[in-house]
C-alpha positions in Angstrom: 13.8 -8.6 32.8 16.3 -11.5 33.2 19.3 -11.1 31.0 18.4 -7.7 29.7 21.6 -6.1 31.1 24.1 -8.4 29.3 25.0 -8.8 25.6 22.8 -11.3 23.6 23.1 -12.0 19.9 19.7 -11.7 18.3 18.9 -13.7 15.2 15.3 -12.8 15.0 15.9 -9.5 13.2 15.1 -9.8 9.5 15.3 -7.3 6.6 11.9 -5.7 7.4 10.7 -7.1 10.7 11.3 -9.4 13.6 10.6 -13.2 13.3 12.0 -16.1 15.2 11.5 -19.5 16.7 10.1 -19.4 20.2 12.4 -20.3 23.0 15.6 -20.2 21.0 15.4 -17.0 18.9 12.5 -15.1 20.5 11.3 -15.0 24.1 10.2 -12.4 26.7 13.8 -11.3 27.3 14.2 -10.5 23.6 10.8 -8.8 23.6 11.8 -6.6 26.6 15.0 -5.6 24.9 13.2 -4.7 21.7 10.8 -2.5 23.6 13.5 -0.6 25.5 15.7 -0.3 22.4 12.8 0.9 20.2 11.8 3.6 22.6 15.3 4.8 23.1 16.3 4.9 19.4 13.0 6.5 18.4 13.0 9.0 21.2 9.5 7.7 21.9 7.3 9.3 24.5 4.2 7.4 23.2 4.0 4.0 21.5 1.0 2.0 20.2 1.1 -1.8 20.9 -1.0 -4.6 19.5 -0.9 -8.4 19.2 -2.3 -11.2 17.3 -4.0 -14.3 18.8 -1.1 -16.7 19.0 -0.7 -18.4 22.4 2.7 -16.7 22.9 1.6 -13.2 21.8 0.1 -12.0 25.1 3.3 -12.7 27.1 5.6 -11.3 24.4 3.4 -8.1 24.2 3.6 -7.8 27.9 7.3 -7.9 27.8 7.5 -5.3 25.0 5.2 -3.1 27.0 7.4 -3.4 30.1 10.5 -2.5 28.0 8.7 0.5 26.5 7.4 1.7 29.9 10.8 1.2 31.5 12.2 3.5 28.8 9.8 6.2 29.9 7.2 5.7 27.2 3.5 5.8 27.5 2.1 2.5 25.9 -1.3 2.7 24.3 -2.4 -1.0 24.4 -4.7 -2.1 21.6 -4.9 -5.7 22.8 -5.9 -8.3 20.2 -6.0 -6.6 16.8 -4.6 -6.7 13.3 -1.4 -5.1 12.1 -3.3 -2.5 10.2 -5.1 -1.4 13.3 -1.6 -0.7 14.8 -0.6 1.2 11.7 -3.8 3.3 11.9 -3.6 3.9 15.6 0.0 5.1 15.5 -1.0 8.0 13.3 -4.4 8.5 14.9 -2.9 9.0 18.4 0.1 10.9 17.0 2.3 8.3 18.6 6.1 8.1 18.1 5.9 4.6 16.9 4.0 1.3 16.9 4.6 -2.4 17.4 2.5 -5.4 16.5 3.4 -8.7 18.0 2.6 -11.2 15.3 3.9 -14.1 13.3 1.2 -13.7 10.7 1.3 -16.9 8.6 4.6 -18.4 10.1 4.6 -21.9 11.6 3.2 -22.5 15.1 6.5 -22.4 16.9 7.3 -18.8 15.6 6.3 -15.3 16.6 7.6 -11.9 15.7 7.0 -8.1 15.6 6.2 -5.5 13.0 7.4 -2.0 13.8 6.7 1.5 12.5 8.0 5.0 13.2 6.0 8.1 13.8 3.5 8.7 11.0 3.2 5.0 10.6 6.3 5.1 8.4 8.1 1.8 8.0 11.5 1.2 9.5 14.1 0.6 6.8 16.8 -2.0 7.1 19.3 0.5 8.5 16.9 1.7 11.2 16.1 -1.8 12.2 19.8 -2.6 12.4 20.3 0.2 14.9 17.5 -1.1 17.1 19.0 -4.6 16.9 22.4 -3.4 18.0 21.0 -1.5 20.9 18.8 -4.5 21.9 21.8 -6.8 21.7 24.0 -4.6 23.8 21.6 -4.4 26.7 22.9 -2.2 29.6 19.8 -0.2 29.7 20.1 1.0 33.2 17.3 1.7 35.7 13.8 2.4 34.5 13.0 5.9 33.6 10.1 7.8 35.1 6.9 8.6 33.2 6.3 5.2 31.5 3.1 3.1 31.8 0.5 1.1 30.0 -3.0 2.3 29.3 -5.8 1.1 27.0 -6.0 2.8 23.6 -9.6 4.0 24.2 -11.7 4.5 21.0 -9.1 3.0 18.7 -11.2 0.4 17.0 -14.2 2.7 16.5 -11.9 5.3 14.8 -10.3 2.6 12.7 -13.7 1.3 11.5 -14.8 4.8 10.6 -11.6 5.3 8.5 -12.0 1.9 6.7 -15.6 2.7 5.9 -14.7 6.1 4.6 -13.4 4.3 1.5 -16.7 2.9 0.4 -19.9 4.5 -0.9 -22.5 2.5 1.0 -25.2 3.9 -1.3 -23.5 2.1 -4.2 -23.6 -1.3 -2.6 -26.2 -3.8 -3.9 -27.4 -6.9 -2.0 -24.6 -9.4 -1.9 -23.8 -12.5 0.1 -20.1 -12.5 1.2 -18.4 -15.6 2.7 -15.6 -14.6 5.1 -12.9 -16.9 6.4 -10.8 -15.5 9.3 -8.8 -18.7 9.6 -9.1 -18.5 13.4 -6.7 -15.5 13.2 -7.1 -12.0 14.5 -9.6 -10.8 11.9 -12.9 -12.0 13.4 -13.6 -9.4 16.1 -12.4 -6.5 13.8 -14.6 -7.8 11.0 -17.6 -8.0 13.3 -17.1 -4.3 14.2 -17.0 -3.3 10.6 -20.0 -5.5 9.8 -22.0 -4.0 12.6 -21.3 -0.5 11.4 -22.2 -1.4 7.8 -25.5 -2.8 9.1 -26.1 0.4 11.1 -25.6 2.4 7.8 -28.1 0.2 5.9 -25.6 -1.7 3.8 -27.4 -4.5 2.0 -24.6 -7.1 2.6 -25.1 -10.5 4.2 -22.1 -12.2 5.7 -21.4 -15.9 6.3 -18.6 -16.6 8.7 -16.1 -19.5 8.6 -13.4 -20.3 11.2 -14.3 -17.0 12.7 -13.2 -17.1 16.3 -9.6 -16.3 17.2 -7.8 -19.4 18.3 -4.0 -19.4 18.7 -3.9 -23.2 18.3 -5.2 -22.8 14.7 -7.4 -25.9 14.7 -8.0 -25.5 11.0 -4.3 -24.8 10.0 -2.1 -21.7 9.9 -4.1 -19.0 8.0 -2.1 -18.4 4.8 -4.4 -18.4 1.7 -1.4 -17.5 -0.5 -0.7 -21.3 -0.4 -2.8 -23.1 -3.0 -3.4 -26.1 -0.6 -5.1 -23.7 1.9 -7.7 -22.4 -0.6 -10.1 -25.2 -1.2 -11.9 -24.8 2.2 -12.9 -21.2 1.3 -13.7 -22.2 -2.3 -16.0 -25.0 -1.3 -17.8 -22.8 1.3 -18.4 -20.1 -1.3 -19.9 -22.6 -3.7 -22.0 -24.3 -1.1 -23.4 -21.1 0.1 -24.0 -19.6 -3.3 -22.1 -16.5 -2.2 -21.3 -13.6 -4.5 -17.7 -13.8 -3.4 -15.4 -14.9 -0.7 -12.7 -13.3 1.4 -9.9 -15.1 3.3 -7.3 -13.4 5.5 -3.9 -14.4 6.9 -3.2 -14.4 10.6 -2.9 -10.6 11.2 -5.2 -9.8 8.3 -2.9 -7.3 6.5 -3.5 -9.4 3.4 -6.9 -10.5 2.0 -7.5 -13.0 -0.7 -10.6 -13.1 -2.9 -12.7 -15.9 -4.4 -15.3 -15.2 -7.1 -18.9 -16.3 -7.2 -17.8 -19.7 -8.7 -15.4 -20.3 -5.8 -12.4 -19.7 -8.0 -9.4 -18.0 -6.5 -8.7 -14.5 -7.9 -5.0 -14.0 -8.6 -3.5 -11.0 -6.9 -2.5 -9.1 -10.0 -6.2 -9.0 -11.1 -7.2 -7.6 -7.8 -4.7 -4.8 -8.2 -6.1 -4.0 -11.6 -9.7 -3.9 -10.3 -8.7 -1.6 -7.4 -6.8 0.6 -9.7 -10.0 0.9 -11.7 -12.0 1.8 -8.5 -9.6 4.5 -7.4 -9.3 6.1 -10.9 -13.1 6.3 -11.1 -13.0 8.2 -7.8 -9.9 10.3 -8.5 -9.2 10.7 -12.2 -5.6 11.2 -13.1 -4.3 9.7 -9.8 -1.0 7.9 -9.5 -1.1 4.2 -8.9 2.0 2.3 -7.6 2.6 -1.3 -8.7 5.4 -3.9 -8.4 7.3 -5.3 -11.4 6.2 -8.9 -11.2 3.0 -9.0 -13.2 2.0 -5.6 -14.7 0.1 -5.6 -17.9 -3.5 -5.9 -16.5 -2.7 -3.1 -14.0 -1.1 -0.9 -16.6 -4.1 -1.4 -18.9 -6.5 -0.4 -16.1 -4.4 2.6 -15.3 -4.2 3.7 -18.9 -8.0 3.2 -19.4 -8.7 5.2 -16.2 -6.4 8.1 -17.2 -4.1 7.5 -14.3 -0.3 7.5 -14.0 1.6 4.3 -13.2 4.5 4.3 -10.8 6.7 1.2 -10.5 8.3 0.2 -7.2 10.5 -2.6 -6.0 8.6 -5.4 -4.3 8.2 -5.1 -0.6 6.1 -3.0 1.8 8.9 -0.6 2.7 9.6 0.2 -1.0 5.9 0.5 -2.0 5.1 2.8 0.9 8.0 5.0 0.1 7.1 5.1 -3.5 3.6 6.1 -2.7 4.7 8.9 -0.4 7.2 10.2 -3.0 4.7 10.1 -5.8 1.6 11.2 -3.9 -0.1 8.0 -5.1 -3.7 7.2 -4.0 -3.2 3.4 -4.1 -0.4 0.8 -4.4 -0.8 -2.9 -4.9 1.3 -6.0 -5.0 0.2 -9.3 -6.5 1.0 -11.0 -3.1 -2.2 -9.5 -1.7 -0.8 -6.4 -0.1 -2.8 -3.3 -0.9 -1.7 0.1 0.3 -3.8 3.3 0.6 -2.8 6.9 0.8 -5.8 7.8 3.0 -5.0 4.9 5.3 -1.7 6.4 6.5 0.0 5.0 3.3 -0.3 1.5 4.8 -1.7 -1.9 3.8 -5.1 -3.1 4.8 -6.8 -6.4 4.4 -10.3 -4.9 5.1 -10.5 -2.1 2.6 -9.9 -4.2 -0.6 -13.0 -6.5 -0.2 -15.2 -3.5 0.5 -14.1 -1.7 -2.6 -14.6 -4.9 -4.7 -18.2 -5.1 -3.3 -18.7 -1.6 -4.4 -17.3 -2.3 -7.8 -19.6 -5.3 -8.3 -22.5 -3.0 -7.5 -21.5 -0.3 -9.8 -20.6 -2.6 -12.7 -23.7 -4.8 -12.1 -21.6 -7.9 -13.1 -20.4 -10.8 -11.0 -16.8 -10.9 -9.8 -16.2 -14.0 -12.0 -17.1 -12.0 -15.1 -14.9 -9.1 -14.2 -12.0 -11.5 -13.6 -12.6 -13.6 -16.7 -12.1 -10.5 -18.8 -8.8 -9.9 -17.2 -7.7 -13.5 -17.4 -8.5 -13.6 -21.1 -6.7 -10.4 -22.0 -3.7 -10.9 -19.7 -3.1 -14.5 -18.8 -0.3 -15.2 -16.3 1.6 -18.1 -14.9 1.2 -17.5 -11.2 4.4 -17.3 -9.2 6.8 -20.3 -9.6 9.5 -20.7 -7.0 13.0 -22.3 -7.5 15.5 -23.1 -4.8 18.8 -21.8 -6.3 22.2 -21.5 -4.5 23.4 -18.5 -6.6 20.5 -16.3 -7.8 22.7 -13.6 -9.2 24.4 -16.1 -11.5 21.1 -17.4 -12.7 19.8 -14.0 -13.5 22.9 -13.1 -15.4 22.6 -16.4 -17.4 19.0 -15.7 -18.3 19.8 -12.1 -19.2 22.6 -13.3 -21.5 20.4 -15.9 -23.1 17.1 -14.1 -23.6 18.1 -10.4 -23.3 19.3 -9.8 -26.9 15.9 -10.7 -28.3 13.9 -8.6 -25.7 12.2 -5.4 -26.7 12.7 -3.9 -23.2 14.6 -4.7 -20.1 14.0 -3.5 -16.6 16.1 -4.1 -13.5 14.0 -2.4 -10.9 13.5 -5.7 -9.0 15.4 -8.7 -10.4 15.2 -9.0 -14.2 12.2 -8.1 -16.3 12.3 -8.8 -20.1 9.5 -7.8 -22.4 8.8 -9.2 -25.8 6.1 -8.5 -28.4 3.3 -10.4 -26.6 4.8 -11.8 -23.5 7.1 -10.8 -20.6 8.6 -12.2 -17.5 10.0 -11.1 -14.1 12.7 -13.2 -12.3 13.8 -12.1 -8.9 15.4 -13.3 -5.8 13.1 -13.4 -2.7 13.8 -10.8 -0.1 13.0 -13.2 2.8 13.7 -16.8 1.5 16.4 -18.6 -0.4 14.2 -18.7 -3.5 14.1 -17.3 -7.1 10.6 -16.4 -8.1 9.4 -16.4 -11.7 6.3 -14.8 -13.1 5.3 -14.9 -16.8 2.4 -13.1 -18.5 1.1 -12.6 -22.0 -1.3 -10.6 -24.1 -4.4 -12.6 -24.9 -2.7 -16.0 -25.4 -2.3 -18.5 -22.6 -0.2 -20.7 -24.8 2.5 -17.9 -24.9 2.6 -18.1 -21.1 3.2 -21.8 -21.1 5.8 -21.4 -23.9 7.6 -18.7 -21.9 7.7 -20.9 -18.8 9.0 -23.8 -20.8 11.7 -21.5 -22.4 12.9 -20.4 -19.0 12.9 -23.8 -17.2 16.3 -25.0 -18.5 17.9 -21.7 -17.5 16.7 -22.3 -14.0 18.0 -25.8 -13.7 14.6 -27.4 -14.2 14.0 -30.3 -16.7 
């Protein structure tokens, strides 16, 4: 690859993955360097490779494959797929690592990569830094023998079988589900799951919206975490009279739910519902959660006889906490859901299937299940602030409110708990933002009062 032998500073390496602007921070030369460096540093003889549907992803994936192959690695090519398919295939094929070329929900002029080690374990910041240094240095030398690219035969069928192993098809009742792939990578994979569900007699009817992969994203970048992107799914659920809706981001490792009224279901309530599901299946199991919004989840875990394990926010931390604790499930309010029996990784397909099963078992609509959680544990939703010195702000808030708190937790940012309300304030791992979440027990007015109390500390009027 041109330029691969000389030093090149790489700004696309982030804390957990690779993301960069096309043409300036990320191109085929960078992708080739990453492939060669990854294979060399992991001692990889076999690597799984997938890509999303962005226009630039095929060329970047081809360059990664060339780098891996020139390092002597056998490349198992998944083609167009979701990140979770790469996670699964890495363990399924006993590969030494996996790479997904994806920018997920980033702007159109970006792309990136997600990387895992053997066993689908995430690369930590230090491991990624070693690969970066090797990729920057170049000087790889001639291609090594033994490398090549072959299709990953049978990968999707094995993935579908694993995903469906989480749900009891006999417990499903007739439901209409509206799915919005956002023209991302989810469509073909969903179709494979839906076909197998039909073959097993599942009484589910699916309505598809923006289903075909299209890297130009004619209906906007798929990122349902943003409130302005939710109305299209909400309206479609209401118009169809669906029992619930599902929307995915670009590489579908996150899924977002809408109830039968078309209302968006906040992520913390999805975590609580999934904790309930798993504790019904495996009483006494450990459940991992992040510190941002916790009371609904802790209540579900306590009622289910489980054991709660708190982790820092972020996929690498949650996955490690799950491995350390032997947890069956881990959830973040940001719509990342992790499963022990899915190689300790996150999936955007397993959660909605489990919710469909729960609706069948409880014989109540999703809106009723969520309304109960909203009433007992109202929350603010995440409020973001651009602040130059997050550490100083957290220290100021701790000094101001800390003396009156009943409990303080510094696992991730600052969490202070009072008699009937609590908050978490933390600096983002990926953006220059401070994020605030406030929750209460049974009183939405306490949430509003808590937000109002914190606003002056955060420089807001």
